[in-house]
N, C-alpha and C positions, 0 to 999 in steps of 0.2 A: 435581564443583562445577560445580554448575550456574549459571550468571551468565545472567539472562535466556533468549534465544534461542539464545547460543554458549553450546559446551561448552569448559571451561578444563580443560584433562588436569594433575596433575603427576606428573612422569615420574620413575621413579627406574631406577638401572643398580647393580651392583655391591652389591649390599645396601647403600649409603650411605644415612643417614637423609634423613627428611623435613625439612625447612624450617621453623623455629617461623615460629607463625603472625604476629609480629611482623616478623617477615626477610621471610613470602612476601607482605602489605601494604606493606612498604617496594619489592620486586621490581614489585609492579603499581602503584603509583606510579610507577616510572622511566618518562620519555615516551620512548614509542617500544616499551615493552614487553610490553605487552597489542595480539597482532596481529602484533608484530616478528618471529615466527618464524614459517616456513611450514606446513604439516601435522606438527601433533602424531606422525604417525606417521614421517614422515620425520625428525624432531627423535629420536625416541625412539632410531630406527635409528641413527642417528649417533653418539649420544652413547653407545651400545651398543656399537658399533663400537671407536671411541674406548677405549674403557675395554677392551673384550678385544685392541688391541692397545697398550696401555699408552700409549696418548696422553693421558688425560682429565686437567687439568690439577689438582692438589691445591690450590692458596690460596683456598679458597670463605666465606670466613670460617673460624673457629677450628676450626666442626665438621665442616671437609671435606667438604661435604655438595655433592653434584654435581646436584641435582635441576635440572629443565626445565620453564617453565611456557610453554605455546605453546595458543594460539588456534586451533581448527580452520578453515580453509582452506584454498585449492587449492594442492596439489603444486605446488612451482616448481623442484622436484628434489633432490637430498640437498647439493649446492654452497650452494645458498641457506639452505636448515633449516640447513647448520652455522654459515655464515656470520651470521646471525639468533638463534642460539643462543649463539655467542660473541659478538657486538656488545650482546645485549641483557644476556646474565646473565654470562657470564665477564666481560667487561669490567668487573663492579664492582668487580673485587680489582683495579683499576690499573693503569697501562700497562703494565708487564712483564707481568701475569697474560695478559691482549692478546695483546702477543708471543707468550709461552710459547704460547698456544694457535694462534696464527697460523704460529707456525714447525713448531708439532707436528701440523698439519694433516693427516691419512692421504690419499690420492691416490684419485682415484676408484676406480681397479683396485683398490685394498685395499678400500673400502666394499663393491665392487660382491663381492669375494671372501664378504663378512661377511654378504650377503644388504640389505644397508643402501642398496642403489637404489630408490627410489621409483620408481611407475609413477602414471599420470595415474588419478584415480580416477572413474567416470561412477555418477552418481547420479539415482535419478530422483523427481520432483517434479509437486506441485501447479503447474497453467498452467490460465488463464482465452483461451481464443480468443472475443473478443469485435468486435462489431458495433453501431454507430448508424444510426439513420433518422430524420428530424426532417423535419415539415413547416411554415410559418407558416399561421396562419388565413387563408382567402381575402379576409377583411375588411381585413388589414392590408398594407400595402406591403412591397415587398422590402428588404431588409438588404446594405448593399454591407458588402463582405467586405473584411478588412486581417488584419494578424497579431494583431488582440487580436481580432476576430471571425471565426473560422476556418468556420464553415458558416451559412449562412440559416436558422436554425432560431425566426424570429420572435423571439420574446423569451425563448426557453428557450437553455441552453448546458451542454455536456457535457465531458469528457475521458477517454480511452482511456491510461491510463498503459504506461510500457515494464513490462516483468519485469525484476523489481533480482533477486538472488542469492534473496532470501527472501521477496520480497514481491509482491506486485501489485494495484493500485487503480484505480478507476474511477469515475466518478462524474458526477450530473446538477444541471443547477440550473434554476427556472423564473424569471427578472425577474418581479415584481410591475407590472402593467400599468398600474396609476392613475397612473405619474409621467410618462406620458407628456402627459397633461393640463397639466404643469408644463413644459412642454418639453423633458424628460428622457428618455433614449433609455432603456427598462429593461433591454436586451439590453447594453448598455454592463458594468453592474454583474453581470449574471449571467456575463459570458464573463471579467471579471475575476476574479470568483471564484472559477471554474473552472479558469481557469491559473494561479493562487495555487496551487492545490488540488493542482494538478498537482506544481509546482514541490515542493512538500511532499514528497509521496507517490512522487517519481523522488528526491529529495536522497540524494547522495553524498558521502563527503568528498573535499576536495581537498588537494593538497598542501601546502596551509595548515596549521601547527599549530594555529590556532586551532578548526579545523573541528570538527566534529562525528566520535566513533569511528564507524565503520562498523554497530556494533552498537547504537548510538543513533539514529541515521538510519534503521534498520530496525523499529527498538522503537516508532517515531512512525509510519511509513508502514505499520503492522500495526494501528494503533489506527485509526478511518476520524473516531472524532471527535475526535482529535488532528491530523486530516489539517486535518478541517472548519474548528479551533481556529485552526493556523497559516496556512490560505490565508487568513480572514479577517483575522488579525491582519496577514500584509502587505499584502493589498488596504487596509487604513486606513492603512500605511505608504506606499502607492504612490509614486513620484517623479512630481511634478506634482501630487499632491493624491489622495487618494482619488477615484473615481468616485460620484457620488451615486445613489440607488435604493435597493433591497431587493430579497431571492431567498431563496425556499425553496431545501432542497439536502438530496443524497441521496447519501452518500459509501459505496460498500465496498469493504474490502480480502481479500484470499485470503493466510494465512500459508502459501508454498508446500511448508513445511515436513512442520506438524503437516493441514494438508487444514481448518485452522480461517476460516470467511467471519465477516467482520462487515462488519457495515451501520449505520449510524450517517444519522439521517435526520430532519430538522427539516424544518416545514411540512407539506404534503400531494401534494408528490412522493411516491414508495416505490420499493419494493421487492417482489418472489416468486422463492422459489425453490422450486424442480419439480422431483422426484425424478426419473434419468431410467430409473431401475430400473423404477417401478412409474406414475409420471406423477402422483402426489401434490403436494400443495403444503406444504410442512413451513414455510414461513417467508413472513410476511405484515406487514408495517409497519403501522403506523394512524398515520391523517392526524392530527395536529396541529393545533387551532384554536382560537382566541381564542373566536369564533363564527362563524357559518354565512358559509361562503367569506371567512373572513378566518385566513388560516393563519399560524404563526408564520413569522415571516421575520429572516433580517438585513439588518443597515441601516445604512446612511450616510447620515443626512439633513442637508439646507444648514445653513450659517449655523451649525453648531456642533448645533444643537438633537438632544435623545437620540431614541431610537425603537428602535422592533425588540425582536428578542430575543437571547439571546447563545450564542453553539454551543454553550456548554455544557447548555443545555438539550435538544439533541439525544437523542432515543431511542435505542438499541443493541441489535441482537437480532444471537446467533449460531447456528450452526450447525456442523455438521461434513458434508464434502461428499462424495460419491463418484461415480467416472468418469462422466458423461453426464448430472449436472446441470446444470438449465438456470436462468440467473439473471435475473431482468427488472428495470430499472430504469426509470422513466418519470415524464413529469408527470402534472400533472394534467388538463393536456388529453387524456390517454390513461386515467386515473384514473378521470376523472369519464363517461367516455361507455362505457368498457366491464367491468363486473363482474368481479371476481376470481373466478368461478366461467367465465367467457366466456373469460378470459384464460389460466387453469390450464389446462382445454380445449383450446386453440387449439395451446399452449405443449407440453402430453402428447404432441398427435398430432403436432406436427411435429418431436419430440425427436431425433431422427436426423437431423434437415437441418441445413444450415449454420447459423448467427448471424444473417447477415445475409438470409435466406428467412426467417426467423424471424419479425426485427423489420420485414421490410418487410411483412408478413401482419400481423402485430400493428398497423402502423401504419395500412395500409389499413381493417383494421377500427375501430379508432375514431374513423376520417375519415367512414367509414359511416354509424356511430352519432351524431354529433355535427349529423350531417343528418336523424337520423330523429326520427318524430313517436312513434316508440317509449318505454317509460321506461329510464329510465339512470340508473345511482349519484346521479349531481349529481340529477336530478327527483326522484327518493325521497328524497335529504335536505333537496331544499327545501320539501316536503312537510310532513316532519316538524316543520322551523323554522315553519311559516306561511305560507312563501313560496309565489306559483303560477308553475311551469315546466315545461313541460311536453316533453320528447323530451330531444333530446343537446342539447351546448354548445359553439359553434367557437369553438375555440381551437386556440393552437398545439401541438402535438404533436410528442414526443422519445421515443425509447423506443430502452433499450440492453440487449442480448442479447450473455450472454456464457457460453459451455459450458467445464464442466469435463473436465479432461484430464491426462493424468499423462504426464510425455514425460520423455527419457535425458537428462541434459547431462550 
């Protein structure tokens, strides 16, 4: 039975009958039942051994069923498996049953003799080795760093999430510069958005019973649009009031089990995925704009005035990754100055290099083009919309590069 991204196994031994559907649902509703056992393998072996030793307690309802329900997790040994099996499921029969199970627990020596001792399992998983490079526009002054503004990227911001058991995420944002004329620092909004998105992407359950289950946490983190929605909601509820401003955003999440990469993009930041095997571009986000140079953006306006776009308006892209693939996330300071063909060609040429080296070269290319009089994506778009603009567009530039790898954990 597939439940989300985790495999829930129903294990039976000694020809016992499976639990009826209603009894199964009742077990799963019990506090701590899901995820309470250790590995399904260890639990199954422990139950089988107990049965073989004649120590499996009888009273589990009128049918005498001895099924175990366990969510696959890291192995913690037979002792933990037996204890979790007993406390989560055998305890349903009342105190006397739990005491009987405790009293009749086989020794580890007996378990080992029946092949029930679990060993630590190693697994291959997908991972992203990531690096970021950024530079503020020369006509803008430097930003003072703080716990909220972790790097001087002008009005851009980003996060590189840590690897959870089943997912890893990263994101980029571009604060809208027009707020500076109102005395509002656009960087504060962009960084607050990325910091809160990172919180959502890295969230794990605490010991509090009110915390979400591990499965629920990783389901959210694996969906970049939900990460963006959750991050923006937390920004709006920030202690001391939400920062004023607006920002574009692009968030990517990689499912470390399946290798599915998903990207949620709102506005004119964006993403490219270059295949490590061929150097071909297999994913390219499309800028969302209301009109020329007016991108979709998340917004908190002063004095309660509405405005901006909902995070649910973000476009979502997906692709199955392979080892060596190169993911690029960039703000419009890069995308306005470097064409897709130029970016893909450079990423493909350097796909064997370290992510930081690729990001640095892409940043330098964008800086060079921003000062050039040659045609750029921005000048081409301006001409199409009836505006006169020649050459590049000086702006803050931020580039994230992530290389896809497989690791054994």
